[in-house]
N, C-alpha and C positions, 0 to 999 in steps of 0.2 A: 697176546703173546708178545713178549719182547725178546728181541734177539740181537745180541752183541757179538761181532766176528772179528776174529784176529788169527794171525798165522800161527804164532806160538807165544806162549807166556813165559817169556824168557827171564825176566827180572821182577822184582818185587814193584818197582815203578809201573811196570807194563801190567802186572796182575791188578794193581790198585786203580789204574787208569780204566781198564777193560770192566772190571767189577764195579767200580765206583759210580760210573754214569748209571747202572741199573739200581744200586743202593739207594739213590736219591729219588726213585719213583716209589711213590707210596700207594700202592693199589694191591690187589689180589691177584692180577694176572701173571702167569708163569713167566719167569725170567731166565734166559740162558746165555751163557757165554760159550760160543764155539770156536774150536782151535783144532789145530793139528797135533797137539801135544800127545805124547805117550802115556802120560799120567793124567789123572783126573785131580783138579784143585777143589777143594770145598770152601765155601764162604758162607758167613750168616747171612740172615734175611731171606732164606729159600731161594737163592740164585743157584741155579744148576750149571755145573760146567761139563760140557758133551763134547766128545771127540766128533769131527765131522762125520766119520762113518757110523756114528750112533744115532745120527739124526732122523733115520727113517723110523726109529722107535717112537720118537717124539711125534711125528706126523701121523704114524699110523693110529695113535691113541685119540688123535684130534679129528680124524676122519669120521663123519657120520655115515652109519651103515643103514 
């Protein structure tokens, strides 16, 4: 799992910087950008934008029971 964290995705250059680093990784592991934004941004290449308070959902799915 790859996680890129930022405060807010305030401008297009910030969005490109935060998602771009993950777009360059060519494997099948999950990729997430985490921020405190009130809206969710969608990007190609299966990179998911999650708001900080939603991350418990991600980690619950990854826990082996």
